[in-house]
C-alpha positions in Angstrom: 12.1 -23.7 32.6 10.8 -25.2 29.1 8.5 -22.7 27.4 7.9 -24.5 24.2 4.2 -25.7 24.9 3.1 -22.6 26.9 4.2 -20.2 24.1 3.1 -21.9 21.2 -0.3 -20.0 20.8 2.1 -16.7 21.0 4.7 -17.9 18.4 1.7 -18.4 15.9 0.7 -14.7 17.1 3.9 -13.5 16.1 3.3 -14.4 12.5 0.1 -12.3 12.2 1.3 -9.4 14.2 4.5 -8.7 12.1 3.0 -9.4 9.0 0.0 -6.6 9.1 3.0 -4.1 10.1 5.2 -5.0 7.2 2.4 -4.4 4.8 3.2 -0.9 4.2 6.9 -1.0 3.8 9.0 1.2 1.1 9.6 0.5 -2.4 6.9 -2.0 -3.8 7.3 -4.2 -1.0 3.7 -5.5 0.3 4.9 -8.0 3.1 7.8 -9.6 0.9 8.6 -13.5 1.3 7.1 -15.3 4.3 8.1 -18.9 4.9 7.2 -18.7 8.7 4.5 -22.0 8.3 7.6 -23.9 7.6 8.6 -23.9 11.1 5.0 -25.1 12.3 5.2 -28.4 14.7 2.1 -29.4 13.0 2.6 -32.4 10.4 0.2 -31.3 7.9 -0.7 -27.4 8.3 -3.1 -25.3 6.1 -3.0 -21.6 6.5 -5.0 -18.8 4.5 -5.6 -15.1 5.0 -6.0 -11.7 3.7 -4.4 -8.4 5.2 -6.5 -5.4 4.0 -4.3 -2.0 4.0 -5.5 1.5 4.4 -3.1 4.2 3.5 -3.7 7.9 3.3 -1.2 9.8 1.7 -1.7 13.4 1.0 0.3 15.4 -1.9 0.3 19.0 -1.6 1.8 22.2 -3.0 2.2 20.6 -6.5 3.6 22.8 -9.6 3.8 22.3 -12.9 7.5 22.8 -14.0 7.4 21.9 -17.6 5.4 24.2 -19.6 6.3 22.1 -22.9 3.7 20.1 -22.6 1.0 22.5 -21.4 0.8 24.9 -17.9 -1.0 22.9 -15.4 -0.6 25.3 -12.4 -4.3 26.7 -13.1 -5.4 23.1 -11.4 -5.5 21.6 -7.8 -2.4 21.7 -6.4 -3.4 18.9 -4.0 -4.9 15.1 -4.1 -5.1 12.4 -2.4 -2.8 9.8 -4.2 -2.9 6.4 -2.7 -5.6 3.5 -2.9 -6.7 0.8 -0.3 -5.4 -2.6 -1.5 -5.8 -6.7 -0.3 -2.9 -8.9 0.1 -3.8 -12.6 0.0 -2.0 -15.8 1.1 -2.4 -19.0 1.3 -0.1 -21.9 2.5 0.5 -25.3 2.8 3.1 -27.2 5.0 3.8 -30.8 5.1 5.9 -32.5 7.6 7.6 -35.8 5.1 10.0 -37.2 7.9 10.9 -36.1 11.6 13.4 -33.9 9.9 12.3 -32.9 6.4 9.6 -30.1 6.1 8.3 -28.7 2.6 5.7 -26.3 2.3 3.9 -24.6 -0.8 2.6 -20.7 -0.8 0.7 -18.3 -2.9 1.2 -14.7 -2.3 2.0 -11.3 -3.4 5.3 -10.1 -2.4 5.3 -7.0 -4.1 2.7 -4.1 -5.7 1.8 -0.5 -5.7 -1.4 1.3 -6.3 -1.2 5.4 -7.1 -4.4 7.3 -8.2 -3.8 10.9 -8.0 -6.1 11.4 -11.0 -6.0 13.9 -13.7 -7.3 17.4 -12.2 -3.8 17.9 -10.3 -0.7 20.5 -11.2 1.2 17.3 -11.6 -0.9 15.2 -13.4 1.7 15.5 -16.5 4.3 13.4 -14.1 1.6 10.8 -13.1 -2.5 10.0 -13.3 -2.2 6.5 -11.8 0.0 3.9 -11.5 -0.4 0.5 -10.4 1.5 -2.9 -9.8 0.9 -6.8 -8.9 3.1 -9.5 -8.3 1.9 -13.2 -8.1 4.1 -15.7 -6.4 4.1 -19.4 -6.3 6.7 -21.1 -4.5 8.1 -24.1 -2.7 10.4 -24.7 0.0 11.7 -27.7 2.0 14.2 -27.4 5.0 16.4 -30.6 6.9 16.9 -30.6 10.6 19.3 -32.5 12.9 20.7 -32.1 16.2 23.3 -29.3 17.0 24.6 -28.8 20.3 21.6 -28.1 22.8 19.5 -27.7 19.8 18.8 -28.3 16.3 20.0 -26.7 12.9 18.0 -26.1 10.1 19.3 -25.8 6.3 16.5 -24.2 4.0 16.0 -23.9 0.1 13.3 -23.6 -2.4 12.5 -21.9 -5.6 9.5 -19.5 -6.6 8.1 -18.4 -9.6 6.6 -14.9 -10.3 4.6 -12.6 -12.2 4.1 -9.4 -12.8 1.9 -6.7 -14.1 2.4 -3.0 -14.5 0.1 -0.1 -15.8 0.8 3.8 -15.3 -0.9 6.8 -17.0 -0.1 10.3 -17.5 -1.0 13.5 -19.2 1.7 13.7 -22.2 0.0 16.9 -23.7 -2.6 19.3 -22.2 -4.5 19.4 -25.6 -6.5 23.1 -26.0 -9.7 23.3 -27.4 -11.1 22.6 -30.1 -8.5 19.4 -30.2 -9.3 18.3 -27.0 -12.8 17.2 -27.8 -10.8 14.8 -30.0 -7.9 13.9 -28.2 -7.7 14.0 -24.3 -3.8 14.0 -24.3 -3.6 11.0 -21.3 -1.3 8.4 -22.6 -1.2 4.6 -20.7 1.6 2.0 -20.3 0.5 -1.8 -20.2 3.5 -4.1 -19.1 3.6 -7.8 -17.8 6.5 -10.5 -17.2 7.6 -13.4 -15.5 10.7 -14.9 -14.1 12.1 -17.2 -11.6 13.8 -16.9 -8.2 15.3 -19.4 -5.2 16.2 -19.0 -1.6 18.7 -20.4 1.1 18.8 -19.8 4.5 19.6 -21.8 7.9 17.8 -21.5 11.1 18.9 -23.0 14.6 16.2 -23.7 17.1 15.9 -25.3 21.2 12.2 -26.0 21.4 12.7 -26.0 25.2 13.0 -22.5 25.4 10.9 -21.7 22.5 13.8 -20.1 20.8 14.7 -19.7 16.9 16.8 -17.9 14.7 17.0 -17.5 11.0 18.7 -16.0 8.1 17.2 -16.3 4.6 18.4 -15.0 1.6 15.9 -14.3 -1.3 17.6 -13.9 -4.8 16.6 -11.6 -7.2 14.2 -12.2 -10.1 14.8 -10.9 -13.5 11.9 -10.4 -15.8 14.0 -10.3 -19.3 10.7 -10.5 -21.1 8.7 -7.3 -20.1 6.4 -7.0 -23.1 3.1 -4.7 -23.5 2.2 -1.3 -25.3 2.1 2.3 -24.9 -1.3 3.6 -25.6 -1.0 7.4 -27.2 -4.1 7.3 -29.3 -5.5 10.2 -27.2 -2.5 12.0 -27.8 -2.1 14.5 -31.1 0.5 12.9 -33.6 2.6 16.0 -33.8 3.1 15.6 -30.1 4.8 12.7 -30.3 6.2 12.2 -33.9 5.9 8.3 -35.2 4.0 7.3 -32.2 1.1 10.0 -31.5 -2.6 8.9 -32.2 -1.1 5.2 -32.2 -0.9 1.9 -29.9 2.4 0.5 -30.0 3.7 -2.6 -28.5 7.1 -2.3 -26.7 9.4 -4.4 -24.8 12.1 -3.9 -21.8 13.6 -5.9 -18.7 13.6 -5.6 -14.8 14.9 -7.1 -11.7 12.8 -7.5 -8.9 15.0 -7.2 -5.8 16.6 -9.7 -3.3 16.3 -9.4 0.0 18.1 -10.7 3.3 16.1 -11.5 6.6 16.9 -12.0 10.2 14.5 -13.3 12.5 14.8 -14.1 16.1 12.7 -14.7 19.3 12.7 -16.7 22.6 11.0 -17.2 25.5 11.5 -14.4 27.9 9.2 -15.9 31.2 6.6 -18.2 31.3 3.8 -17.3 29.1 6.0 -14.9 27.4 7.7 -14.4 24.1 10.4 -11.7 22.3 10.8 -11.5 18.8 12.3 -9.1 16.2 13.8 -9.1 12.9 15.9 -6.9 10.3 15.4 -7.3 6.7 17.5 -5.5 3.7 15.8 -5.5 0.6 18.1 -4.4 -2.7 15.5 -1.8 -3.7 18.5 0.2 -5.6 18.2 -2.3 -8.4 15.0 -0.1 -9.7 16.1 2.7 -11.1 14.8 3.8 -14.4 12.9 0.5 -16.2 13.5 1.7 -19.9 10.6 0.5 -22.8 11.4 0.2 -26.4 9.4 -0.6 -29.7 8.9 -4.3 -30.3 10.4 -3.4 -33.8 13.6 -2.4 -32.4 14.1 -6.0 -30.7 17.4 -7.1 -32.0 18.6 -4.3 -33.8 19.6 -2.0 -30.9 19.4 -2.6 -26.7 16.7 -1.2 -24.7 18.1 1.0 -22.5 17.5 3.9 -20.5 18.4 7.2 -22.5 19.1 5.0 -25.7 17.9 6.3 -28.9 15.1 3.8 -28.9 13.7 4.3 -25.7 9.6 5.0 -26.0 9.0 5.9 -22.3 10.2 4.3 -18.7 9.0 3.5 -15.3 11.3 5.8 -13.0 11.3 4.7 -9.6 15.0 5.5 -8.5 14.8 3.6 -5.2 17.7 3.1 -2.6 17.9 0.3 -0.7 15.4 -0.7 2.1 15.7 -1.6 5.7 12.8 -3.1 7.8 13.4 -3.7 11.7 10.8 -4.8 13.9 10.8 -5.7 17.5 7.6 -6.8 19.7 6.6 -9.7 22.7 3.7 -12.2 22.7 2.0 -13.7 25.9 -0.4 -16.7 26.2 -3.2 -15.4 28.3 -5.0 -19.0 28.8 -5.2 -22.8 26.6 -7.5 -20.4 24.1 -6.2 -16.6 23.7 -2.7 -15.0 22.8 -1.4 -11.8 22.0 1.4 -10.0 20.2 2.5 -6.4 20.0 4.7 -5.0 17.5 7.1 -1.7 16.4 8.3 -1.6 13.1 10.4 1.1 11.5 11.0 0.7 8.1 13.6 3.1 5.9 12.2 4.8 2.8 13.5 4.3 -0.2 12.4 7.5 -2.2 15.4 9.8 -2.7 14.2 12.9 -3.7 11.4 11.8 -6.3 8.7 9.9 -5.1 6.4 9.3 -1.8 7.7 6.7 0.1 9.7 7.8 3.1 9.9 6.3 6.3 7.4 4.8 8.3 7.0 3.7 12.1 4.1 1.2 12.4 2.7 0.0 15.6 0.8 -3.7 15.2 -1.5 -5.9 17.5 -2.8 -9.1 17.3 -4.8 -11.8 18.9 -4.7 -15.9 18.4 -7.4 -17.8 19.3 -7.6 -21.4 19.1 -11.0 -22.7 18.5 -10.2 -26.6 18.8 -7.1 -29.0 19.0 -6.7 -28.3 15.2 -8.4 -25.1 14.3 -6.5 -21.3 15.0 -8.0 -18.3 14.2 -5.6 -15.2 14.0 -6.9 -11.3 13.8 -4.2 -8.6 13.7 -3.8 -4.9 12.7 -1.6 -1.9 12.4 -1.5 1.7 12.9 1.4 3.6 11.3 2.6 6.8 10.4 4.3 7.7 7.0 7.1 10.6 7.4 7.1 14.0 5.4 9.2 14.7 2.0 8.9 16.4 -1.3 9.7 15.2 -4.7 11.3 17.2 -7.5 14.1 17.0 -10.3 16.7 14.5 -9.4 20.2 13.3 -11.7 21.0 10.0 -11.9 23.7 9.1 -14.6 23.9 12.0 -16.0 19.8 12.1 -16.9 17.6 14.6 -14.8 14.3 12.7 -13.4 11.1 14.5 -12.0 11.6 17.6 -14.3 8.1 17.9 -14.8 6.2 18.7 -11.5 7.4 18.9 -7.7 5.3 18.3 -4.8 5.2 17.7 -1.1 3.6 15.6 1.6 3.3 15.7 5.2 3.6 13.4 7.9 0.1 10.7 7.0 -1.9 8.0 8.5 -2.1 4.2 7.7 -4.4 1.5 8.9 -3.8 -2.2 8.1 -6.1 -5.2 9.3 -5.2 -9.0 9.1 -7.2 -12.2 9.1 -6.1 -16.0 8.8 -7.2 -19.4 9.7 -4.9 -21.8 10.2 -5.7 -25.7 10.3 -3.0 -28.4 11.2 -3.6 -32.2 12.2 
């Protein structure tokens, strides 16, 4: 039996349900890359939406294990670490011919915001960290008949901007020096780079069947630049840099990824879908930042004599697995539910543990050309701990230890799609 017309609303809902579920994946993932709009049956399609994520990660049993920068064990041993955030998305698709489709979109695929504050025992490790990306992409596909369905070849490119900020307590200054220097240092950096994608999809519209495999390349930020602000740190604490603002440079890679998706009609008005995504988060270990005055004199690498500071992530590769079902209730309403497991990218250092997420959504087709999607998710971040780890002969995380329990997070998503 043909499912394509009956399931069109449920197919669209897959995007809403799975996107809300993936909004709190491991590493710095905020939904990653999404090109599902490319498959929409409309000739001209515009979609805009936002996902709002509310994590509730609590740190506990914090202990300062490095007394050389001041003993912070008299401060609170627990703190709330996570901040709520919004993820916007805007996309436009055009069917250039019956066989060629193209889309352009803006998204924020990676990011993160932790804000533990200064009054906890791990403030010498982190007070606040914020990372944000802006991604502008264009993707096209060409499809042709192959067997009972159509084979689609996919290719495109994207330009990505990144900005990052981190502050921590460099030195717990005693009175009366604390009246002049509060001991907090901060790092601001930004950069940009280019990436590309390639993939293949196979569709049998009669059965609402589609499977796709898409690779997104790394984005090399070879031009990271910014400043280290140590104006609130007494000069003797960091000789040559304390009490000063120093411009810095460095380099990093945003991870490449490979994602397989599949969906198919399973009964009249019913659709099943699933996906598996691998993300190469292990490319982000320790990002060294060096004074701009050393550029061209020495390479800026972790552990090098010119390194002034670093962003230490120490991630391992991420895996995200999603499965679910969609159902068309009538000509106006469709719904979908999904379950997502994401493997945590932290491996002894950091808070990115495994997570389980249940997502749900509904689609309301207001007119022939306008559809509203509403999605939500409720998830569990599993427990773990953070402390010293050794990578490449260098010890990281030797300033503080802490643990965290099983914490909840929630996400809400809404979008509107106009097609004609």
